[in-house]
N, C-alpha and C positions, 0 to 999 in steps of 0.2 A: 209217937204212940204206936205200939205194935197192935196187930190184929187181935191177939189174945187179950190185950188190956182194954179193948173196947167193951163197954157195958151196953147191952141192947135192951130196949124196952120190948117186952114180949108182944104187946099189942102192935107196936111198930113193925116188928119182925113178921108177924102174921099178916099185917096189911100189905107190906112189900111183897110177900109171897103171893097173896091173893091177886094183887094188881099185875104182877108178872105172869101169873098163870092165865089171866084173862087176855093178855097181850099176845099178838102174833108178830111174826117177822115183818109182815107188811104194815102192821099197825102196832108198833112197840110203845111201851109206856116210857116217857122221858124221865130223866133224872129230876127235872123241874117238877113234873107232875107228881112223882113219888114224894118229893119234899113237901109239896102243897097238900097232898092227901094226908101225910103224916101230921102236918100242922093242924088239920081238922080234928084229929083225935088227941090233940095236945102233946104231940111228940115233935119237939123242935130239933131238927137234925140238919147238920151241915151236909154239903155234897159228899164229903169224905165219910161221914157216918152212914149215909144212905148207901154208898158204895160198899161200906163195911157190912151192912145188912145183906146185900146181894152176895158178897163173897162168903159170908157165914152160911147162907142158905146153900150155896154151891158146895161148900165143904161138907155139908150135911147130905149131899147127894141130889139136891134139887137141880134139875136141868134148867138153867137160865142162860139164854144167849144174849148177845148185845150187838147192836149194829154200830159200826164205826164210820158209817157214811149214811147219808139221808135215806130213809127216815131214821134218825138216831133214837136209841133207847133200848130197853130190855124186853125180852119176849121169851115165851116157852115154846119149844119145838112141838109141832103137831103131828109130824110124820117120822117114820124111822129114818128116812133120808135126811131130814133136818137134824135129828139127833146125831147121826153119823157125822154130818158136816160140822156140827158144833164141837163134838169131841175131837175130830180131826184138826180143827182150828186150834184147840187148846194144846194138843200134842205137838203140832207144828211150832207153836209159840214156845213151848217148853224146850224142844230140841234146839231151836234157834238160840235161846238163852244159854243153854249148855255149851253150844259151839262157841258163842261169844266168850263165856267164862273160861273155857279151855284156852282160847287164844290169849286172853288177858293173863291167865295163870302162867303161860309159857314165858312171859316176860317178867316174872317176879324173881326175886332172889331165891326163894324156896324151890322154885321150879328147876333152877339150875342144879340144885342139890338133890331133889327127890324125883322129879319128873312130873310134868303137868297132868298127864293123863291119869296117873294114880291119884293125884290130889282131887280131880273132878269126881272120880268114882267114890272116894272116901266121903266127899261132901254130899253126893247124891244119896249114898247109903244112910248117912246121918239124917238127912232131911226126910226121906220116905220110910225110915226105920225098917230097913230090910232085915 
């Protein structure tokens, strides 16, 4: 199931946003707690759907960070430094993924014909609609 095919309950989306906005880096809201709170408003969501809510909000411009080590969970930046750190983390991840894709493309049949660097740039242009 692709991100665009997920159907979101508006109450669920609003609740996830509210809970993330109340959470801090030091006291994030866990995936489990988000799922439980959604259940209280009769939105029965899997972990995947809850993550989809968070991703949808991020794509709408809502700054939501996530801790990948204890304490795990989602949170909203409170300072400009936290905002910068969050965005830096996303950019670092994106660049890392592009480097990996470039290396993988170098070993494809098409790369030998066209050039891997050109393929990556064409892909990036399509994805971000330059």
